N, C-alpha and C positions, 0 to 999 in steps of 0.2 A: 761540440759537434761532429767533432773528427773525430775518427775511432779508428784503429791501427790491428789487423790480422796477420802476424808474423808469417812469412815466408820461408818456408822448408830450405836450406841451402842447397841440398840434393834436386830440388826441384827445377827441371826444364821451364825455360821462359814462354812457350807453346802450350805446355801442360797449364801454366798458370793461366792463361790468356782466354785457354779452350774451355777452362773450370766453371766458367759463369761470366756473364757480359763484363767485360774488363775493358776500358780504355788505354792504351797503353801511351805513358808517357813518356820523353826520352829529354834529361838536363844533359848539356853537353856543352864544352867549350873548354878553353886551357888551364891547367893550372892556375889556382889562387883567383878566378873569378869571383868566385863566390855562388856557385851553385848550390854547395848545399846549404848555405845559410839561406838563403833562397827557399828552400823544401825546407828546412827546420821550421822557421819564422811562418810558412802557409798553414803547414798539414802538421806540426806541431805545437805551435801555439808556443816556440820560444821567442825571449825575449832578444832585442841586439846584445846586451850582457852577454848573453850565453853564448851564442855563435862567435863571437869575437876569438876563441879561442880554440878551433873544432876545426877538428886534423882532418888531412887530406886526406878525399878516398881514395881508396887503394882498389883498383881492378872498375867491378861495376857493382855498385850495390842497390839488390831491388827490395824493394816495399809495396806492401798493398794497402793502401787506403781506402775510406769509404767518406766522402766529400757530401755532407747530410743539404747542403744548400743547392747543389746541381744534381742532389740522389743522383750520383755515379759510384762505383766503383773504379779505382785505379789502381794500375801497377806503373810505379814509378821506377826507370830506371836513369839509378846519377851516375854517370860515367868519369871516371878519375883524368884530370887531364894530363898527369904526367907525360915527358914524349913516350917513353916507353907503352902506356898503355894505350896513348892514341896511336900508335903503328898496330897494334891488339887491334883495338877496336875497328878500324878499316878494315880489315881483311876478314871479320867475323859477321859474315850475312845477314848470320841468324839472330843477331843482336837487335835488329833493326827492320824484321819481320812485324808487321800488323798494329804499323805505327800510327797513334790518331793524331799529335802530336811531336813536334821538336820545339823545345826554348834550347835555345844558342845564348851562351851569357856571355857577353865580352866585356872584360875590365876596363870603362874607360878612361880611369885614370892613369893606362898601363901602354901609353902613346907607341912603345916599342913591340907592343904586342896585336898589333892592328893585323900588320901582313900574315903576320902566321895563324893569328884565327882563322883569317879571313880563309886560308889555303887548308885549313882543317875542316873548315866548316864546305867548303868544295869537295872534298876527300869526302867525305861523309854521306853530304847530299848527293853525291852521284850515283853508292851502296843504294841510298835509301829509295831512290827515285825505280831502281831496276827491281829491289825486291818486294814493291807495294803495288797494286793492281792502283789504289786511289793515293793521291800525293797527299800527305798528313799535312795537316796547318802548321806552318813554320814561325816563329818567335823568335824574333833576336833581341835579348835584355843588354842597353847599352847600360849595365850596372854601376853600380857607386860613385852616380850620381849625386854625392853627398851638399848638403845645405852648403857649409863652410868654404866649397870650394867650386860652384856652378859656375861662376863668373869665368875665373882660368879655363876651365872644363869646355867653355864655347866653343875652341879651337879643336878639343880632340872631339868632340860633337863634330865636327865638318868632316875634320880629317877621316875619321872612322865609318859615316856614312859614304865617304867617297872609297873607301876600301872595301865597301861591302854595296857597292851603284852593281850588280849582277842580283843581286837578292831582293831589288825595291819592287818588282812588278809579282815577284812569288812570296813575300815575307810581308811580316808586320812589325815595326819597329818600338819600342818601348822604354823611353829614360826610365830606371828603377834604383833606389836605394833601401834598404833593410831600416833607414832612420823614418822612414814614412809609411806611408800605406802603398807609395806605388810600385812597388815590387808584388804586393798582393793584389792590385787591381789589372796589374800586366797579366799576373798568373789566372783570376781568373775570368779575365775576356780570352784569354787563351784556352783554357780547359771548355767553358764554355760554350765556346765558338769550333769546338773539335769535334763535336758529338754530331753526330749523324741524323740523329733523331732532331738537333736542332735548327738545322736545315730551311726548314717551315718555317721556323717564329724570328728567321736573322733580320726580318721586316720590320721586329720591334726593335733591334738592336739596340739604338740611343735611347730609347722609351727605357730600355731594360738598366743600361749602363748609368743612367741617370739614377733610377730608383737605385742600386745597389748602392752608388758612392755616397749618395745622399740619407738612405733610409739604413741598408744594411749595414755599413760599414759607422755609420755612426751611432 
């Protein structure tokens, strides 16, 4: 159900989006948070074994996808999370224009990274608000919530939520891992409810989510 159409390296972001009705999605976070793994599992149907040795994203990796279930074309911008790239991204306003949704991924197992991740999101979100007339949907994935470590990660969840307290009212939080369907469910919620035409159908949100989890994922 997922089809990929390559994007020319010479194409500019605004030209890609204006070419047809596309929703622009940004995957953002520190390095090794799991952004590319989430993207590969959801859009490319990669298995968890395939993504374990995935290489870090260099700069910004832009791809175009068609999601059959939502019947929507997406431009996905996967932002490299190394320090040198984070500084570049915060200065490039053109990268954040016409954004439909931002998925910010936090490594829940790396307790020492919470403050740096929070500060990075603050810097990026200030740019996003300036260059977008309509505020995009913001989802924060507390990622790597793996089954074998969930009991010990309870402390990390509380500390992470405390670090991102400033974003509680403007974002949705999701506990995710690629070991089960939680990352896919969080992705579908974010993408579906970031679409303008879905606004009129939000009253059926819970009914839709129940159907998706019980019927589609099954």
